[in-house]
PAKE-753430 format. One record per residue: residue number from 1; residue in one letter; x, y, z of N, C-alpha, C in turn. Coordinates in pm, 1 decimal, padded with zeros to 6 digits. Layout:
PAKE-753430
<resi: NUM&resn: a&n.xx: X&n.yy: Y&n.zz: Z&ca.xx: X&ca.yy: Y&ca.zz: Z&c.xx: X&c.yy: Y&c.zz: Z>
...
END
This chain:
PAKE-753430
<resi: 1&resn: m&n.xx: 00086.2&n.yy: 03349.0&n.zz: -00715.8&ca.xx: 00069.9&ca.yy: 03234.6&ca.zz: -00802.4&c.xx: 00205.1&c.yy: 03166.2&c.zz: -00828.3>
<resi: 2&resn: k&n.xx: 00309.2&n.yy: 03248.3&n.zz: -00845.2&ca.xx: 00441.8&ca.yy: 03193.0&ca.zz: -00870.0&c.xx: 00489.9&c.yy: 03111.9&c.zz: -00750.1>
<resi: 3&resn: h&n.xx: 00460.1&n.yy: 03160.7&n.zz: -00629.2&ca.xx: 00501.6&ca.yy: 03089.4&ca.zz: -00507.7&c.xx: 00425.7&c.yy: 02957.2&c.zz: -00493.2>
<resi: 4&resn: l&n.xx: 00301.1&n.yy: 02955.6&n.zz: -00532.4&ca.xx: 00221.7&ca.yy: 02832.8&ca.zz: -00526.4&c.xx: 00278.7&c.yy: 02728.0&c.zz: -00620.0>
<resi: 5&resn: a&n.xx: 00311.2&n.yy: 02769.1&n.zz: -00741.3&ca.xx: 00368.6&ca.yy: 02676.0&ca.zz: -00839.0&c.xx: 00501.6&c.yy: 02621.5&c.zz: -00789.4>
<resi: 6&resn: t&n.xx: 00584.7&n.yy: 02708.1&n.zz: -00734.2&ca.xx: 00713.9&ca.yy: 02665.1&ca.zz: -00681.1&c.xx: 00695.1&c.yy: 02567.5&c.zz: -00565.4>
<resi: 7&resn: s&n.xx: 00601.2&n.yy: 02597.8&n.zz: -00478.5&ca.xx: 00572.7&ca.yy: 02508.5&ca.zz: -00365.5&c.xx: 00525.0&c.yy: 02372.3&c.zz: -00412.2>
<resi: 8&resn: l&n.xx: 00439.3&n.yy: 02369.6&n.zz: -00512.3&ca.xx: 00389.2&ca.yy: 02242.1&ca.zz: -00563.8&c.xx: 00500.4&c.yy: 02159.7&c.zz: -00627.7>
<resi: 9&resn: i&n.xx: 00591.2&n.yy: 02226.3&n.zz: -00695.5&ca.xx: 00704.5&ca.yy: 02155.0&ca.zz: -00756.6&c.xx: 00792.4&c.yy: 02093.6&c.zz: -00648.3>
<resi: 10&resn: i&n.xx: 00819.6&n.yy: 02169.9&n.zz: -00542.9&ca.xx: 00903.6&ca.yy: 02119.9&ca.zz: -00433.3&c.xx: 00836.9&c.yy: 02002.0&c.zz: -00364.3>
<resi: 11&resn: v&n.xx: 00709.3&n.yy: 02013.5&n.zz: -00333.1&ca.xx: 00636.5&ca.yy: 01904.1&ca.zz: -00267.7&c.xx: 00635.3&c.yy: 01780.8&c.zz: -00357.4>
<resi: 12&resn: g&n.xx: 00610.8&n.yy: 01800.7&n.zz: -00485.4&ca.xx: 00610.0&ca.yy: 01688.1&ca.zz: -00578.9&c.xx: 00744.5&c.yy: 01618.3&c.zz: -00585.6>
<resi: 13&resn: t&n.xx: 00850.5&n.yy: 01695.5&n.zz: -00583.3&ca.xx: 00985.4&ca.yy: 01639.4&ca.zz: -00585.9&c.xx: 01014.1&c.yy: 01558.1&c.zz: -00460.3>
<resi: 14&resn: l&n.xx: 00969.2&n.yy: 01607.6&n.zz: -00346.2&ca.xx: 00992.9&ca.yy: 01536.9&ca.zz: -00220.7&c.xx: 00909.9&c.yy: 01410.5&c.zz: -00208.2>
<resi: 15&resn: l&n.xx: 00793.4&n.yy: 01407.6&n.zz: -00268.0&ca.xx: 00706.0&ca.yy: 01291.2&ca.zz: -00257.8&c.xx: 00733.3&c.yy: 01185.6&c.zz: -00364.8>
<resi: 16&resn: a&n.xx: 00806.9&n.yy: 01219.8&n.zz: -00467.6&ca.xx: 00833.5&ca.yy: 01125.0&ca.zz: -00576.4&c.xx: 00898.5&c.yy: 00995.4&c.zz: -00527.5>
<resi: 17&resn: p&n.xx: 01000.4&n.yy: 00999.3&n.zz: -00438.8&ca.xx: 01058.8&ca.yy: 00872.8&ca.zz: -00391.9&c.xx: 00958.3&c.yy: 00784.9&c.zz: -00317.9>
<resi: 18&resn: v&n.xx: 00870.0&n.yy: 00845.5&n.zz: -00242.0&ca.xx: 00768.4&ca.yy: 00767.5&ca.zz: -00170.9&c.xx: 00676.5&c.yy: 00698.8&c.zz: -00270.4>
<resi: 19&resn: a&n.xx: 00635.0&n.yy: 00771.8&n.zz: -00373.9&ca.xx: 00548.7&ca.yy: 00713.6&ca.zz: -00477.0&c.xx: 00619.4&c.yy: 00600.4&c.zz: -00549.2>
<resi: 20&resn: a&n.xx: 00749.9&n.yy: 00615.3&n.zz: -00571.8&ca.xx: 00825.8&ca.yy: 00510.1&ca.zz: -00639.4&c.xx: 00831.6&c.yy: 00384.0&c.zz: -00554.6>
<resi: 21&resn: v&n.xx: 00850.9&n.yy: 00398.6&n.zz: -00425.4&ca.xx: 00854.3&ca.yy: 00282.4&ca.zz: -00335.9&c.xx: 00719.9&c.yy: 00211.8&c.zz: -00337.8>
<resi: 22&resn: v&n.xx: 00612.5&n.yy: 00287.6&n.zz: -00330.2&ca.xx: 00478.8&ca.yy: 00229.2&ca.zz: -00332.1&c.xx: 00455.6&c.yy: 00156.6&c.zz: -00463.9>
<resi: 23&resn: a&n.xx: 00497.7&n.yy: 00215.6&n.zz: -00574.2&ca.xx: 00478.4&ca.yy: 00153.0&ca.zz: -00704.6&c.xx: 00560.1&c.yy: 00025.5&c.zz: -00717.4>
<resi: 24&resn: d&n.xx: 00684.5&n.yy: 00027.3&n.zz: -00667.5&ca.xx: 00771.9&ca.yy: -00089.7&ca.zz: -00676.8&c.xx: 00718.2&c.yy: -00207.0&c.zz: -00596.3>
<resi: 25&resn: e&n.xx: 00653.3&n.yy: -00178.7&n.zz: -00484.7&ca.xx: 00613.4&ca.yy: -00285.3&ca.zz: -00396.1&c.xx: 00462.1&c.yy: -00301.2&c.zz: -00388.2>
<resi: 26&resn: a&n.xx: 00394.6&n.yy: -00266.1&n.zz: -00496.5&ca.xx: 00248.6&ca.yy: -00272.2&ca.zz: -00497.6&c.xx: 00197.6&c.yy: -00413.0&c.zz: -00471.9>
<resi: 27&resn: g&n.xx: 00274.5&n.yy: -00513.8&n.zz: -00509.3&ca.xx: 00230.6&ca.yy: -00650.8&ca.zz: -00491.2&c.xx: 00267.3&c.yy: -00710.5&c.zz: -00357.0>
<resi: 28&resn: s&n.xx: 00327.5&n.yy: -00633.7&n.zz: -00268.7&ca.xx: 00368.3&ca.yy: -00690.3&ca.zz: -00140.4&c.xx: 00248.8&c.yy: -00706.3&c.zz: -00048.4>
<resi: 29&resn: d&n.xx: 00272.7&n.yy: -00768.9&n.zz: 00065.8&ca.xx: 00163.6&ca.yy: -00798.0&ca.zz: 00158.4&c.xx: 00140.4&c.yy: -00686.2&c.zz: 00259.2>
<resi: 30&resn: r&n.xx: 00198.1&n.yy: -00573.9&n.zz: 00241.1&ca.xx: 00179.3&ca.yy: -00462.8&ca.zz: 00333.4&c.xx: 00039.3&c.yy: -00406.9&c.zz: 00316.1>
<resi: 31&resn: s&n.xx: -00030.9&n.yy: -00396.1&n.zz: 00426.8&ca.xx: -00172.7&ca.yy: -00363.6&ca.zz: 00419.3&c.xx: -00202.7&c.yy: -00214.5&c.zz: 00423.8>
<resi: 32&resn: h&n.xx: -00110.0&n.yy: -00131.7&n.zz: 00461.5&ca.xx: -00139.9&ca.yy: 00010.0&ca.zz: 00475.3&c.xx: -00026.0&c.yy: 00094.2&c.zz: 00416.8>
<resi: 33&resn: p&n.xx: -00059.1&n.yy: 00198.9&n.zz: 00341.3&ca.xx: 00045.5&ca.yy: 00282.6&ca.zz: 00281.1&c.xx: 00140.7&c.yy: 00344.4&c.zz: 00382.9>
<resi: 34&resn: a&n.xx: 00094.4&n.yy: 00367.5&n.zz: 00504.2&ca.xx: 00182.4&ca.yy: 00425.9&ca.zz: 00605.7&c.xx: 00300.6&c.yy: 00334.8&c.zz: 00634.6>
<resi: 35&resn: a&n.xx: 00284.5&n.yy: 00204.9&n.zz: 00615.5&ca.xx: 00395.1&ca.yy: 00111.2&ca.zz: 00637.4&c.xx: 00509.5&c.yy: 00139.9&c.zz: 00542.3>
<resi: 36&resn: f&n.xx: 00478.9&n.yy: 00177.3&n.zz: 00419.0&ca.xx: 00583.7&ca.yy: 00209.0&ca.zz: 00322.3&c.xx: 00665.1&c.yy: 00328.6&c.zz: 00368.3>
<resi: 37&resn: v&n.xx: 00598.2&n.yy: 00430.4&n.zz: 00416.9&ca.xx: 00666.1&ca.yy: 00551.0&ca.zz: 00461.1&c.xx: 00752.4&c.yy: 00522.2&c.zz: 00582.5>
<resi: 38&resn: a&n.xx: 00700.3&n.yy: 00448.0&n.zz: 00679.2&ca.xx: 00776.4&ca.yy: 00414.5&ca.zz: 00799.2&c.xx: 00898.9&c.yy: 00331.3&c.zz: 00764.1>
<resi: 39&resn: d&n.xx: 00881.5&n.yy: 00230.9&n.zz: 00678.3&ca.xx: 00993.2&ca.yy: 00145.7&ca.zz: 00638.9&c.xx: 01101.2&c.yy: 00225.9&c.zz: 00567.8>
<resi: 40&resn: s&n.xx: 01061.1&n.yy: 00310.1&n.zz: 00474.3&ca.xx: 01159.5&ca.yy: 00387.7&ca.zz: 00399.8&c.xx: 01225.9&c.yy: 00492.5&c.zz: 00488.3>
<resi: 41&resn: a&n.xx: 01154.9&n.yy: 00542.8&n.zz: 00587.7&ca.xx: 01215.0&ca.yy: 00639.8&ca.zz: 00680.1&c.xx: 01324.8&c.yy: 00574.2&c.zz: 00762.2>
<resi: 42&resn: i&n.xx: 01302.0&n.yy: 00452.7&n.zz: 00808.8&ca.xx: 01404.2&ca.yy: 00379.7&ca.zz: 00884.5&c.xx: 01525.1&c.yy: 00353.7&c.zz: 00795.2>
<resi: 43&resn: t&n.xx: 01500.0&n.yy: 00305.1&n.zz: 00674.1&ca.xx: 01607.9&ca.yy: 00275.8&ca.zz: 00579.1&c.xx: 01688.8&c.yy: 00401.8&c.zz: 00550.4>
<resi: 44&resn: t&n.xx: 01620.7&n.yy: 00511.9&n.zz: 00525.0&ca.xx: 01688.1&ca.yy: 00638.2&ca.zz: 00494.6&c.xx: 01771.7&c.yy: 00686.3&c.zz: 00612.4>
<resi: 45&resn: e&n.xx: 01718.9&n.yy: 00673.2&n.zz: 00732.3&ca.xx: 01793.3&ca.yy: 00716.9&ca.zz: 00850.8&c.xx: 01921.4&c.yy: 00634.8&c.zz: 00868.8>
<resi: 46&resn: i&n.xx: 01912.0&n.yy: 00504.5&n.zz: 00849.0&ca.xx: 02030.1&ca.yy: 00419.4&ca.zz: 00862.3&c.xx: 02133.0&c.yy: 00454.2&c.zz: 00755.1>
<resi: 47&resn: k&n.xx: 02088.4&n.yy: 00472.7&n.zz: 00631.1&ca.xx: 02180.8&ca.yy: 00508.9&ca.zz: 00522.9&c.xx: 02250.4&c.yy: 00641.4&c.zz: 00552.5>
<resi: 48&resn: a&n.xx: 02177.2&n.yy: 00737.1&n.zz: 00606.9&ca.xx: 02237.4&ca.yy: 00866.6&ca.zz: 00641.0&c.xx: 02342.3&c.yy: 00850.5&c.zz: 00750.2>
<resi: 49&resn: k&n.xx: 02313.0&n.yy: 00767.5&n.zz: 00849.9&ca.xx: 02409.0&ca.yy: 00744.2&ca.zz: 00957.7&c.xx: 02534.2&c.yy: 00674.4&c.zz: 00904.7>
<resi: 50&resn: l&n.xx: 02516.3&n.yy: 00578.8&n.zz: 00813.5&ca.xx: 02631.1&ca.yy: 00510.1&ca.zz: 00753.9&c.xx: 02716.7&c.yy: 00609.3&c.zz: 00675.0>
<resi: 51&resn: a&n.xx: 02652.4&n.yy: 00695.7&n.zz: 00598.2&ca.xx: 02725.4&ca.yy: 00794.9&ca.zz: 00518.7&c.xx: 02800.6&c.yy: 00892.9&c.zz: 00608.6>
<resi: 52&resn: a&n.xx: 02743.5&n.yy: 00926.7&n.zz: 00722.0&ca.xx: 02806.2&ca.yy: 01021.4&ca.zz: 00813.8&c.xx: 02934.9&c.yy: 00966.0&c.zz: 00874.8>
<resi: 53&resn: e&n.xx: 02950.6&n.yy: 00836.0&n.zz: 00873.7&ca.xx: 03071.9&ca.yy: 00774.4&ca.zz: 00929.9&c.xx: 03194.3&c.yy: 00795.9&c.zz: 00841.5>
<resi: 54&resn: h&n.xx: 03175.2&n.yy: 00829.4&n.zz: 00715.4&ca.xx: 03283.2&ca.yy: 00857.5&ca.zz: 00620.6&c.xx: 03379.5&c.yy: 00740.8&c.zz: 00603.3>
<resi: 55&resn: l&n.xx: 03332.6&n.yy: 00620.1&n.zz: 00623.8&ca.xx: 03414.1&ca.yy: 00502.4&ca.zz: 00597.0&c.xx: 03376.9&c.yy: 00453.7&c.zz: 00457.5>
<resi: 56&resn: t&n.xx: 03472.6&n.yy: 00446.5&n.zz: 00369.4&ca.xx: 03447.7&ca.yy: 00414.0&ca.zz: 00230.3&c.xx: 03368.0&c.yy: 00285.6&c.zz: 00213.5>
<resi: 57&resn: s&n.xx: 03403.8&n.yy: 00182.2&n.zz: 00285.1&ca.xx: 03337.7&ca.yy: 00053.9&ca.zz: 00265.4&c.xx: 03193.4&c.yy: 00052.7&c.zz: 00313.6>
<resi: 58&resn: l&n.xx: 03155.0&n.yy: 00142.9&n.zz: 00404.8&ca.xx: 03016.6&ca.yy: 00146.4&ca.zz: 00450.5&c.xx: 02922.0&c.yy: 00190.0&c.zz: 00338.9>
<resi: 59&resn: g&n.xx: 02974.6&n.yy: 00255.2&n.zz: 00237.2&ca.xx: 02893.1&ca.yy: 00296.8&ca.zz: 00123.6&c.xx: 02849.7&c.yy: 00180.9&c.zz: 00035.3>
<resi: 60&resn: r&n.xx: 02908.8&n.yy: 00064.5&n.zz: 00053.3&ca.xx: 02871.8&ca.yy: -00053.1&ca.zz: -00026.5&c.xx: 02773.6&c.yy: -00144.1&c.zz: 00047.2>
<resi: 61&resn: i&n.xx: 02714.3&n.yy: -00092.3&n.zz: 00151.6&ca.xx: 02616.4&ca.yy: -00169.5&ca.zz: 00228.0&c.xx: 02476.7&c.yy: -00132.0&c.zz: 00181.1>
<resi: 62&resn: h&n.xx: 02397.0&n.yy: -00232.4&n.zz: 00153.3&ca.xx: 02258.3&ca.yy: -00212.4&ca.zz: 00112.7&c.xx: 02169.7&c.yy: -00232.7&c.zz: 00235.0>
<resi: 63&resn: v&n.xx: 02070.7&n.yy: -00146.6&n.zz: 00248.6&ca.xx: 01982.0&ca.yy: -00148.8&ca.zz: 00364.8&c.xx: 01839.1&c.yy: -00167.6&c.zz: 00317.0>
<resi: 64&resn: d&n.xx: 01767.9&n.yy: -00259.6&n.zz: 00379.8&ca.xx: 01625.8&ca.yy: -00278.3&ca.zz: 00351.8&c.xx: 01555.1&c.yy: -00300.0&c.zz: 00484.9>
<resi: 65&resn: t&n.xx: 01434.7&n.yy: -00246.0&n.zz: 00494.8&ca.xx: 01356.8&ca.yy: -00258.9&ca.zz: 00617.8&c.xx: 01221.4&c.yy: -00316.5&c.zz: 00584.3>
<resi: 66&resn: d&n.xx: 01178.5&n.yy: -00418.4&n.zz: 00658.5&ca.xx: 01046.1&ca.yy: -00475.1&ca.zz: 00631.5&c.xx: 00940.2&c.yy: -00405.3&c.zz: 00716.3>
<resi: 67&resn: k&n.xx: 00816.7&n.yy: -00446.4&n.zz: 00699.2&ca.xx: 00703.7&ca.yy: -00379.2&ca.zz: 00763.6&c.xx: 00704.2&c.yy: -00392.9&c.zz: 00915.6>
<resi: 68&resn: n&n.xx: 00782.6&n.yy: -00485.2&n.zz: 00968.3&ca.xx: 00788.3&ca.yy: -00507.6&ca.zz: 01112.6&c.xx: 00906.6&c.yy: -00436.7&c.zz: 01179.6>
<resi: 69&resn: g&n.xx: 00979.4&n.yy: -00355.1&n.zz: 01103.9&ca.xx: 01095.1&ca.yy: -00286.7&ca.zz: 01160.1&c.xx: 01220.1&c.yy: -00372.2&c.zz: 01164.7>
<resi: 70&resn: v&n.xx: 01221.5&n.yy: -00480.1&n.zz: 01086.5&ca.xx: 01339.0&ca.yy: -00566.0&ca.zz: 01078.8&c.xx: 01427.0&c.yy: -00515.5&c.zz: 00964.4>
<resi: 71&resn: v&n.xx: 01553.5&n.yy: -00489.0&n.zz: 00995.2&ca.xx: 01647.4&ca.yy: -00434.5&ca.zz: 00897.8&c.xx: 01735.3&c.yy: -00547.0&c.zz: 00845.0>
<resi: 72&resn: w&n.xx: 01755.5&n.yy: -00546.8&n.zz: 00713.7&ca.xx: 01842.5&ca.yy: -00644.2&ca.zz: 00646.6&c.xx: 01958.8&c.yy: -00567.3&c.zz: 00586.5>
<resi: 73&resn: l&n.xx: 02081.3&n.yy: -00603.8&n.zz: 00624.6&ca.xx: 02201.5&ca.yy: -00542.3&ca.zz: 00570.8&c.xx: 02271.3&c.yy: -00642.2&c.zz: 00479.8>
<resi: 74&resn: s&n.xx: 02314.0&n.yy: -00596.4&n.zz: 00363.9&ca.xx: 02388.5&ca.yy: -00682.0&ca.zz: 00271.7&c.xx: 02494.4&c.yy: -00597.2&c.zz: 00202.3>
<resi: 75&resn: g&n.xx: 02578.6&n.yy: -00660.5&n.zz: 00124.3&ca.xx: 02686.5&ca.yy: -00590.6&ca.zz: 00055.8&c.xx: 02820.0&c.yy: -00638.1&c.zz: 00108.0>
<resi: 76&resn: s&n.xx: 02921.7&n.yy: -00554.1&n.zz: 00092.5&ca.xx: 03054.8&ca.yy: -00593.5&ca.zz: 00137.7&c.xx: 03127.3&c.yy: -00475.5&c.zz: 00202.1>
<resi: 77&resn: v&n.xx: 03217.4&n.yy: -00509.6&n.zz: 00293.1&ca.xx: 03303.7&ca.yy: -00412.9&ca.zz: 00359.9&c.xx: 03445.3&c.yy: -00470.0&c.zz: 00364.7>
<resi: 78&resn: r&n.xx: 03540.4&n.yy: -00387.4&n.zz: 00404.5&ca.xx: 03680.6&ca.yy: -00430.1&ca.zz: 00405.5&c.xx: 03726.1&c.yy: -00494.7&c.zz: 00535.0>
<resi: 79&resn: s&n.xx: 03645.6&n.yy: -00480.2&n.zz: 00642.4&ca.xx: 03689.1&ca.yy: -00536.8&ca.zz: 00770.4&c.xx: 03568.7&c.yy: -00578.1&c.zz: 00854.0>
<resi: 80&resn: q&n.xx: 03594.9&n.yy: -00666.1&n.zz: 00949.4&ca.xx: 03489.8&ca.yy: -00707.2&ca.zz: 01042.6&c.xx: 03444.5&c.yy: -00588.4&c.zz: 01126.6>
<resi: 81&resn: e&n.xx: 03538.0&n.yy: -00499.0&n.zz: 01157.6&ca.xx: 03503.5&ca.yy: -00380.9&ca.zz: 01235.9&c.xx: 03400.1&c.yy: -00294.4&c.zz: 01163.4>
<resi: 82&resn: a&n.xx: 03415.3&n.yy: -00279.3&n.zz: 01031.0&ca.xx: 03319.5&ca.yy: -00200.2&ca.zz: 00953.1&c.xx: 03182.7&c.yy: -00268.2&c.zz: 00951.3>
<resi: 83&resn: a&n.xx: 03181.4&n.yy: -00399.7&n.zz: 00939.6&ca.xx: 03055.0&ca.yy: -00473.5&ca.zz: 00942.2&c.xx: 02987.9&c.yy: -00458.6&c.zz: 01077.6>
<resi: 84&resn: d&n.xx: 03066.3&n.yy: -00471.1&n.zz: 01183.7&ca.xx: 03012.1&ca.yy: -00455.1&ca.zz: 01318.7&c.xx: 02958.0&c.yy: -00314.1&c.zz: 01340.5>
<resi: 85&resn: k&n.xx: 03028.7&n.yy: -00214.6&n.zz: 01286.8&ca.xx: 02985.1&ca.yy: -00075.2&ca.zz: 01299.5&c.xx: 02850.6&c.yy: -00055.3&c.zz: 01229.0>
<resi: 86&resn: a&n.xx: 02834.4&n.yy: -00112.0&n.zz: 01110.2&ca.xx: 02708.6&ca.yy: -00099.9&ca.zz: 01035.9&c.xx: 02593.3&c.yy: -00162.5&c.zz: 01114.2>
<resi: 87&resn: v&n.xx: 02616.8&n.yy: -00278.8&n.zz: 01171.6&ca.xx: 02513.1&ca.yy: -00346.1&ca.zz: 01251.5&c.xx: 02479.3&c.yy: -00261.9&c.zz: 01373.9>
<resi: 88&resn: a&n.xx: 02580.6&n.yy: -00207.0&n.zz: 01440.1&ca.xx: 02557.5&ca.yy: -00124.2&ca.zz: 01558.6&c.xx: 02476.7&c.yy: 00000.6&c.zz: 01523.2>
<resi: 89&resn: i&n.xx: 02507.6&n.yy: 00061.6&n.zz: 01410.4&ca.xx: 02433.0&ca.yy: 00179.9&ca.zz: 01366.0&c.xx: 02287.3&c.yy: 00143.6&c.zz: 01342.2>
<resi: 90&resn: a&n.xx: 02265.2&n.yy: 00032.8&n.zz: 01273.1&ca.xx: 02127.2&ca.yy: -00009.3&ca.zz: 01244.9&c.xx: 02053.2&c.yy: -00040.2&c.zz: 01375.3>
<resi: 91&resn: r&n.xx: 02115.9&n.yy: -00113.2&n.zz: 01465.3&ca.xx: 02050.8&ca.yy: -00148.2&ca.zz: 01593.0&c.xx: 02019.9&c.yy: -00025.0&c.zz: 01677.2>
<resi: 92&resn: g&n.xx: 02102.2&n.yy: 00077.8&n.zz: 01664.3&ca.xx: 02083.7&ca.yy: 00198.7&ca.zz: 01742.4&c.xx: 01983.6&c.yy: 00296.9&c.zz: 01683.8>
<resi: 93&resn: t&n.xx: 01921.4&n.yy: 00259.9&n.zz: 01574.3&ca.xx: 01825.6&ca.yy: 00348.0&ca.zz: 01507.2&c.xx: 01685.5&c.yy: 00324.9&c.zz: 01563.5>
<resi: 94&resn: e&n.xx: 01616.7&n.yy: 00433.4&n.zz: 01589.3&ca.xx: 01483.0&ca.yy: 00427.7&ca.zz: 01646.8&c.xx: 01387.8&c.yy: 00348.1&c.zz: 01558.3>
<resi: 95&resn: h&n.xx: 01301.9&n.yy: 00270.8&n.zz: 01618.9&ca.xx: 01197.8&ca.yy: 00188.0&ca.zz: 01556.9&c.xx: 01250.8&c.yy: 00060.1&c.zz: 01492.7>
<resi: 96&resn: v&n.xx: 01380.8&n.yy: 00032.5&n.zz: 01504.7&ca.xx: 01436.0&ca.yy: -00092.5&ca.zz: 01452.0&c.xx: 01413.3&c.yy: -00200.8&c.zz: 01555.8>
<resi: 97&resn: k&n.xx: 01347.5&n.yy: -00308.9&n.zz: 01513.8&ca.xx: 01317.6&ca.yy: -00420.4&ca.zz: 01605.2&c.xx: 01432.1&c.yy: -00520.7&c.zz: 01610.2>
<resi: 98&resn: s&n.xx: 01491.2&n.yy: -00550.8&n.zz: 01494.6&ca.xx: 01606.5&ca.yy: -00640.4&ca.zz: 01489.7&c.xx: 01683.7&c.yy: -00615.6&c.zz: 01360.5>
<resi: 99&resn: v&n.xx: 01806.2&n.yy: -00670.1&n.zz: 01356.3&ca.xx: 01893.8&ca.yy: -00649.7&ca.zz: 01241.4&c.xx: 01948.4&c.yy: -00784.8&c.zz: 01196.9>
<resi: 100&resn: h&n.xx: 01939.4&n.yy: -00811.4&n.zz: 01067.8&ca.xx: 01998.6&ca.yy: -00930.5&ca.zz: 01007.2&c.xx: 02110.3&c.yy: -00884.3&c.zz: 00914.9>
<resi: 101&resn: s&n.xx: 02228.1&n.yy: -00939.3&n.zz: 00931.2&ca.xx: 02342.0&ca.yy: -00898.1&ca.zz: 00850.9&c.xx: 02389.0&c.yy: -01009.6&c.zz: 00758.9>
<resi: 102&resn: d&n.xx: 02391.8&n.yy: -00978.3&n.zz: 00630.4&ca.xx: 02450.9&ca.yy: -01066.2&ca.zz: 00528.8&c.xx: 02569.9&c.yy: -00994.7&c.zz: 00465.5>
<resi: 103&resn: i&n.xx: 02640.5&n.yy: -00915.8&n.zz: 00544.9&ca.xx: 02754.3&ca.yy: -00837.3&ca.zz: 00496.0&c.xx: 02875.3&c.yy: -00929.5&c.zz: 00481.5>
<resi: 104&resn: a&n.xx: 02938.5&n.yy: -00924.0&n.zz: 00364.9&ca.xx: 03057.3&ca.yy: -01003.7&ca.zz: 00338.4&c.xx: 03182.5&c.yy: -00918.7&c.zz: 00364.1>
<resi: 105&resn: i&n.xx: 03288.1&n.yy: -00983.6&n.zz: 00411.6&ca.xx: 03416.9&ca.yy: -00915.5&ca.zz: 00432.8&c.xx: 03503.4&c.yy: -00943.3&c.zz: 00310.0>
<resi: 106&resn: k&n.xx: 03541.9&n.yy: -00835.5&n.zz: 00240.3&ca.xx: 03627.9&ca.yy: -00847.5&ca.zz: 00121.2&c.xx: 03744.6&c.yy: -00753.0&c.zz: 00138.7>
<resi: 107&resn: k&n.xx: 03854.2&n.yy: -00804.6&n.zz: 00188.8&ca.xx: 03970.9&ca.yy: -00721.9&ca.zz: 00218.6&c.xx: 04038.0&c.yy: -00667.6&c.zz: 00093.2>
<resi: 108&resn: d&n.xx: 04024.4&n.yy: -00735.0&n.zz: -00019.8&ca.xx: 04093.0&ca.yy: -00692.3&ca.zz: -00141.9&c.xx: 04012.7&c.yy: -00593.8&c.zz: -00224.4>
<resi: 109&resn: d&n.xx: 03897.0&n.yy: -00551.9&n.zz: -00179.3&ca.xx: 03813.7&ca.yy: -00455.0&ca.zz: -00253.3&c.xx: 03868.6&c.yy: -00315.7&c.zz: -00243.9>
END
């Protein structure tokens, strides 16, 4: 019984972010709940890849993915090279159809 309770707590903790995304975007035009999971999985994968690069400015990039696999990058970085790297990471991620970048270069940040 103790293991069941622990398992349920772990599963609930892991599913909470998915439920939050669904709740936040309940009014969107996405027709199937699986779209939310796929979109958030792409976004999460890109964020993990950006974090793995250990470049400080890549942490200020915001990532959003729409239902069609289109990724939108925004925020700021310190160099054009960092912006290009973020776009390359997003483009190289599985299931990404295209990438739109609104990343600003702020050298004094």
